C-alpha positions in Angstrom: -31.4 27.0 12.5 -33.5 28.5 15.3 -31.8 30.6 17.9 -32.9 27.9 20.4 -31.1 25.1 19.0 -27.9 27.1 18.5 -28.2 27.9 22.4 -28.4 24.3 23.0 -25.4 23.5 20.8 -23.4 26.2 22.6 -24.2 24.8 26.0 -23.1 21.2 24.7 -19.9 22.6 23.6 -19.2 24.7 26.8 -19.1 21.4 28.6 -16.6 19.8 26.3 -14.3 22.9 26.1 -12.4 22.1 29.3 -11.7 18.5 28.2 -10.4 19.9 24.9 -8.2 22.3 26.6 -6.8 19.6 28.8 -6.0 17.8 25.6 -4.1 20.4 24.1 -2.4 21.2 27.4 -1.1 17.6 27.8 -0.1 17.5 24.2 2.0 20.8 24.5 3.8 19.3 27.8 5.6 16.7 25.4 5.8 18.6 22.1 7.6 21.8 22.4 6.5 24.5 20.1 4.9 23.3 16.7 1.6 24.7 17.6 0.4 24.3 13.9 1.1 20.6 14.0 -0.4 20.1 17.3 -3.8 22.0 16.5 -3.7 20.4 13.1 -3.5 16.8 14.5 -6.5 17.2 16.8 -8.6 19.1 14.1 -8.0 16.0 11.7 -9.1 13.9 14.5 -12.2 15.7 15.3 -13.0 15.5 11.5 -12.9 11.6 11.8 -10.3 12.1 8.8 -6.8 11.4 8.3 -3.6 13.5 8.4 -0.3 13.6 6.2 2.8 15.2 8.0 5.5 16.2 5.8 8.8 17.5 7.4 12.6 16.6 7.1 13.7 13.8 9.8 14.0 14.9 13.5 11.1 17.3 13.8 9.0 15.2 16.3 6.5 14.2 13.8 6.5 10.5 15.1 6.5 11.8 18.7 3.6 14.0 17.9 1.4 11.1 16.7 2.6 8.8 19.4 1.7 11.3 22.0 -1.9 12.2 20.7 -2.5 8.5 20.8 -1.6 8.2 24.5 -3.6 11.2 25.4 -6.8 9.7 24.0 -6.0 6.1 25.5 -6.3 4.6 22.2 -4.9 1.4 20.8 -1.5 2.3 18.9 0.1 0.8 16.2 3.3 2.1 14.3 4.1 0.8 10.8 7.6 1.7 9.6 7.4 1.8 6.0 10.3 0.3 4.2 11.2 -0.4 0.3 10.7 -4.4 1.2 7.3 -3.9 2.9 4.4 -6.0 1.6 0.7 -5.2 1.8 0.0 -8.1 3.9 2.5 -6.6 6.4 -0.1 -3.9 7.0 -3.4 -5.6 6.6 -2.8 -9.3 7.7 -3.1 -12.6 5.9 -4.4 -16.2 6.7 -2.2 -18.5 8.3 -2.6 -22.5 8.3 -3.5 -24.0 11.9 -1.8 -27.4 12.0 -3.9 -28.5 15.2 -7.0 -27.9 13.5 -6.1 -28.2 9.9 -8.0 -25.0 9.0 -6.9 -21.4 8.1 -7.3 -18.4 10.6 -7.0 -14.9 10.1 -3.8 -13.1 11.5 -4.7 -9.4 11.5 -1.9 -6.9 10.7 -0.9 -3.8 12.6 -3.7 -1.7 10.8 -6.1 -3.2 13.5 -5.6 -0.2 15.8 -7.4 2.9 16.6 -4.6 5.1 16.0 -2.1 4.1 13.2 1.3 5.8 12.6 2.5 5.1 9.1 6.0 6.4 9.7 7.8 7.6 6.5 5.1 6.3 4.2 6.8 7.5 1.0 9.8 5.2 1.5 7.5 2.2 0.6 6.5 1.5 -3.2 3.2 2.4 -4.5 1.2 -0.9 -4.1 2.2 -0.8 -0.3 0.9 2.8 0.0 -2.2 1.8 -1.7 -2.9 -1.0 0.8 -4.0 1.8 3.0 -6.6 3.1 0.7 -9.6 0.7 1.5 -8.7 1.0 5.2 -8.8 4.9 5.1 -11.8 5.2 3.0 -14.1 2.2 3.8 -12.7 1.5 7.5 -12.2 -2.0 6.5 -9.7 -4.4 5.0 -10.4 -7.4 3.0 -8.1 -10.7 2.8 -8.6 -14.4 2.7 -12.0 -13.8 1.2 -13.2 -12.0 4.3 -13.9 -8.5 5.1 -12.8 -7.3 8.5 -14.1 -4.2 9.9 -11.4 -1.8 11.7 -12.1 -0.4 15.3 -13.5 3.2 16.0 -12.2 5.7 15.9 -9.8 5.0 13.3 -7.1 7.7 12.6 -4.3 7.2 10.3 -1.3 9.6 10.7 1.3 9.3 7.9 4.5 11.2 8.1 6.7 11.6 5.0 9.9 13.3 4.3 10.1 15.8 1.6 10.0 14.3 -2.0 13.6 15.5 -2.8 14.9 13.2 0.1 16.9 10.5 -1.3 15.2 7.2 -1.3 11.5 8.2 -1.3 8.5 7.5 -3.8 5.8 9.6 -4.8 2.4 9.0 -2.9 -0.5 8.1 -5.4 -2.6 11.0 -6.0 -5.9 8.8 -5.2 -4.0 8.2 -1.8 -3.0 11.7 -1.2 -6.7 12.9 -1.7 -7.8 10.5 1.2 -6.1 12.7 3.6 -8.2 15.5 4.9 -5.4 17.7 5.7 -1.6 17.8 5.0 0.4 19.5 7.7 3.8 20.8 7.0 6.4 20.9 9.9 9.4 23.4 9.9 12.3 23.8 12.2 11.6 25.1 15.8 12.6 28.6 16.7 15.8 29.4 18.7 13.8 29.7 22.0 11.7 26.8 21.1 14.9 24.6 20.4 16.3 25.7 23.8 13.4 24.6 25.6 13.7 21.3 23.8 17.4 20.9 25.2 16.2 21.8 28.7 13.2 19.6 28.7 14.4 16.6 26.8 18.0 16.9 26.4 19.5 13.8 28.2 16.2 13.0 29.7 13.5 10.6 29.2 10.4 11.9 27.3 8.0 13.5 29.7 5.3 11.2 31.0 2.1 11.4 28.9 -1.3 11.4 30.9 -4.4 10.2 29.0 -7.1 12.7 29.3 -10.0 11.0 27.4 -11.4 7.8 25.9 -11.8 6.8 22.4 -15.4 6.7 23.0 -15.2 10.5 24.0 -13.6 11.2 20.6 -16.6 9.6 19.0 -18.9 11.8 20.9 -16.8 14.9 20.0 -16.6 14.0 16.2 -20.4 13.8 16.2 -20.6 17.1 18.0 -18.3 18.7 15.4 -20.4 17.7 12.9 -23.1 19.5 14.5 -21.8 22.9 14.1 -23.7 25.5 12.3 -22.4 26.6 8.9 -24.6 29.1 7.1 -25.4 29.2 3.4 -23.1 32.1 2.9 -20.3 30.7 4.5 -20.8 27.5 2.4 -21.0 29.6 -0.6 -17.5 31.0 0.2 -16.0 27.5 0.6 -17.4 26.4 -2.7 -15.9 29.7 -4.5 -12.4 29.2 -2.9 -12.2 25.6 -4.1 -13.8 26.5 -7.6 -11.1 29.0 -8.1 -8.4 26.2 -7.8 -10.2 24.7 -10.7 -11.1 27.4 -12.9 -9.1 30.4 -12.0 -10.2 32.7 -14.9 -13.9 32.1 -14.1 -13.1 33.3 -10.5 -11.5 36.4 -11.9 -7.9 35.0 -11.2 -6.8 35.1 -14.8 -3.1 35.3 -13.6 -3.4 31.9 -12.1 -4.9 30.0 -15.0 -1.6 29.0 -16.4 -0.1 28.1 -12.9 -2.7 25.3 -12.0 -2.9 22.1 -13.7 -5.6 20.4 -11.6 -7.5 21.8 -8.8 -9.3 20.4 -5.6 -12.1 18.1 -6.2 -15.6 18.2 -4.3 -13.8 16.0 -1.7 -11.7 18.9 -1.0 -14.7 21.1 -0.4 -16.1 18.4 2.0 -12.8 18.4 3.8 -12.9 22.3 4.0 -16.2 22.1 5.5 -15.4 19.3 8.0 -12.1 21.1 9.0 -13.8 24.4 9.5 -16.6 22.9 11.6 -13.7 21.0 13.9 -11.6 24.0 14.2 -14.7 26.0 15.6 -15.4 23.2 18.1 -11.5 23.6 19.2 -12.3 27.4 19.7 -15.7 26.7 21.6 -17.8 28.2 18.9 -21.3 26.8 17.8 -20.7 28.1 14.3 -18.2 28.6 11.4 -17.0 32.0 10.2 -15.1 33.0 7.2 -11.8 33.5 9.1 -11.9 29.9 10.3 -12.3 28.7 6.7 -9.1 30.6 5.9 -7.2 29.4 8.8 -7.6 25.7 7.7 -7.7 26.3 3.9 -3.7 25.9 3.4 -3.9 22.5 5.4 -6.8 21.3 3.5 -5.9 22.5 0.0 -2.1 22.3 -0.4 -2.1 18.6 -1.5 -5.0 19.0 -3.6 -3.7 21.3 -5.9 -1.2 20.3 -8.7 0.7 22.9 -10.4 1.6 23.3 -14.0 5.4 23.2 -15.2 5.2 26.9 -15.6 4.5 27.4 -12.1 7.5 25.3 -11.3 9.7 27.2 -13.8 8.5 30.5 -12.2 9.3 28.8 -8.6 5.8 29.7 -7.7 4.7 27.3 -4.7 1.3 25.9 -3.9 1.4 28.3 -0.7 1.5 31.3 -3.0 -1.3 30.0 -5.0 -3.6 29.4 -2.0 -2.7 32.8 -0.5 -3.6 34.5 -3.9 -6.8 32.6 -3.8 -7.9 33.7 0.0 -6.7 37.3 -0.8 -8.8 38.0 -3.9 -11.8 35.8 -3.3 -14.2 38.1 -1.5 -16.4 37.0 1.5 -20.0 37.8 0.4 
């Protein structure tokens, strides 16, 4: 790309940075701490992808999703996943209209721009899979008709750790549809004190809208224009390839620890997330440190560990750390 085109891109980005800063600032006025969660949600939104949020109950996962939707002035729908939920409870169904003796489509809660699939792993697989067409194709089909979903369409799914009672493992095909998986941990002592001061016994602070859904679509297009040079793309490909064939990447010690690595969809997700993070930082190009910054969120749900890794109590985060440490930037 010529220097002139890069300068033009930098100019476009500079005009949007104050608005993105305002979005992050408004987000932080409601959500105390949890910077990685807040940044990850905005990154996934700019990617035009979907995000899976994992953490124990009470860590503001639901509040964060609702807050982001209100900051964007987007239509919002919260779906509480339960064991008795049916696929039609999400997508909608055809109902009979006695006055006209015809059937009409009654659209379900999935017809909103921002969807909060709360505790998604508390519903059986057939209900979880009902989101597949919506997430991938941005449409749903029922009653013999295909219905287009609104744009932007952003699914934020929360789940409790799988060892929690009453949960169901997410199908691998659906997990891979999430561009990122964010893990939410407990707040620090200082953050928890701030939570008590800000929210304890008081209503949640008012949420001010800072941009429109149409602006989000513009920012998504801008993010897709962020420059990624061939050496950086090569670095992304080598990182993902190392999850599939560790021995070929010079990581022989990981060969018996990884059962399944990330697919090409994972590489595409790494590219999109790196571009979105560059936009958030006001940069017109992606550099290797940005790739490392988003690698855990993009890859942690795409790597399946072997029984040997579980026996040795080696987690997927450690695997990704080793890959990032030992795959060189050329």
